[in-house]
N, C-alpha and C positions, 0 to 999 in steps of 0.2 A: 403420463410422464413417468419416467424412470426415477432412480435415486437422484438426489441433488447433492452438490458440493457446497458446503457452507464456507463462506469467505469471510475473512477479516482483512480489512485493507487499512494500512497504517503509512505514515510518512513522518518525518521531521520529529522523531521521539527525543532526540537530544539528551539521552540519559548517559551520564549523570550531570551534564552541564545545566539543563534547564529544569530538571526534576531528578529526585533521587532514584526514581523507578517509575515504570508504567502504572497508571492507576489500577486498582484491583479489578474493576469492571473490565478493563482491556485484557488483563491476564485471564479473567473468566471466558471472555469472548475467544481468546487464544486457545483455551482448553476445549471449547465447543467447535472451533473451526476445523474443517479438513485441510484447508490451505490458508496460509497467512501471506498476504502480499505486502512487501515494505518497499516503499519508494525512496529510501535512503535518508541520510543524516541521522544515523544511529549515534554518532561521535565516538562511541568506544566499543571494543570487541566484546566485552562482558555481556551486553544485552543480547547481542547476536548468540553467544554461546548459551546463555540461559534460555532464550526462545527455542533454540534447537534442541536442547535437552528436554525442555517441556513438551515439544511435539514429538519426540521420539520415545520418552519414557512413560507416557500416559497409557491407560488401559485401552484395549482395542487397537485398531490400526494406527500407525503413526501418522501425524500431520505432516504437511509438506510446507516448505518455505520457498517463495519466489521473491528475491530481494536483489537490490542494487546498492552501490555506494552513492553518497551524495558529496556535496562540496565541503561539508565539515567532517568528512570521514578521512582519517589518516591512513598511512601506508598498511597497517594491519588489516583494515577493513578492505581496502582497495585490493589487496593481494588475495582476498577470499571471495569478493563480490564483483560481478561485472558492472559496467556502466549502463548497459541495457541488458535486460533479461527478457526472455521469451518463454511462454509455457502455453500448452493446450490444457484447458480445465474443462473436462466433459464437453469437448467440442467448441468451447469458446477460446479463441486465439487472443492471448493476453501479451502485451508488451508493457515493460516497466522501465521508467527512467526517472532520475531526479529532477532534472531542469528541462523545461520547454521553452523558456524565454518569457518575454513580456506577455501579459494577458491579451493586449491588443494584437490581433492577427494569429492568435494561437491555434485556432481550428484550421486555418488554412496552412500554417507551417507544419502542424503535426500530421495533417493529412497528406501532405506532399513529402514528408520525410522518409527517405527510403529505409531507415532503421525500423520503421513501424509498418512497412508494407505488408498487406495480408492480415494485420491484426484486426480484431473485432473491438478491442478495448485497449486504451492507453491509460495506464496508472502513473501518475507523476506527483511530485511533491514540490518542495522548495519555498512556495509562497506562503505556506500555512493557511491558505485560503481554500475552503472547500469549493469543489468545482464539479459540475456534472453537465456536460453538454455533449452534442453529437455534430460531427462535421457533416458538410453536404454529401460526402462520400460514404457516410455511415459509420465512421470510426467514433466510438464513444470515449470521451475524455473524462476521467475521474481524478480528483484530487481529495484525499480524506481530510486535509487540514492537518492539525497536529493535536494529539492527545495530552501534550505536556506544555506547549508554549503557544498560547492563543494569539500572540502579538497584537495586532489592532483588531482582532475578531472579538466578538461578544462571548465566545466559548471556545474551549478546546474541543476537538472533534475527532471522530474516526468514522469509518464506513463498515457496514456488513452487507453482504449480499449472498446470492446463490447463483450457482451455474448448473444448468441442467439441459440435456438434450440440444446442445449447441447454442444455447441462449443465456444471456445474463439477466436475471430478473430479481426483483426485491431488493433493489439496493437502498439501504436506509442509512442516512446521516444521523449520527448519534452525538448529542450535545453533552458534555460533562458538566457537573456542577463546578463552581469556583473551588479552588483549593483552599483549604483552612490555613 
């Protein structure tokens, strides 16, 4: 196996509405990641700007961001981010969108949606509920939950993973301790 790309997968950060900032452990993961995937609901452009600066100003090769806007993102973010993003990450074809609709029937809808045709992985957000399933057609669906707003979930969460040689592997759901 050749070199791997380290991925940090986020959604529904809602900074500064739900939290003043990302948890320190999430910033540390961003510093280690080769690619940060963000499935929308940033809420303010400041977090996007800080993340982009952090990815570009670090020692070594700059990190990459693949992000979209969400339903809580205003015109400033919508002007800078697409509704659907696509990227190839070491041979893994990734699509990113904020909303996929109701959980019931999600796999069938996502697998048939032409916006995601040819993708190996679809990253989405909106529900704040972690999700990791694969459609009958082989499309892997990932939702990292939210690192700042757990809603009805027991923990705030995010995902890390690796991409190498055309495959996504070692996807890990991280649970954050309750905020003080």
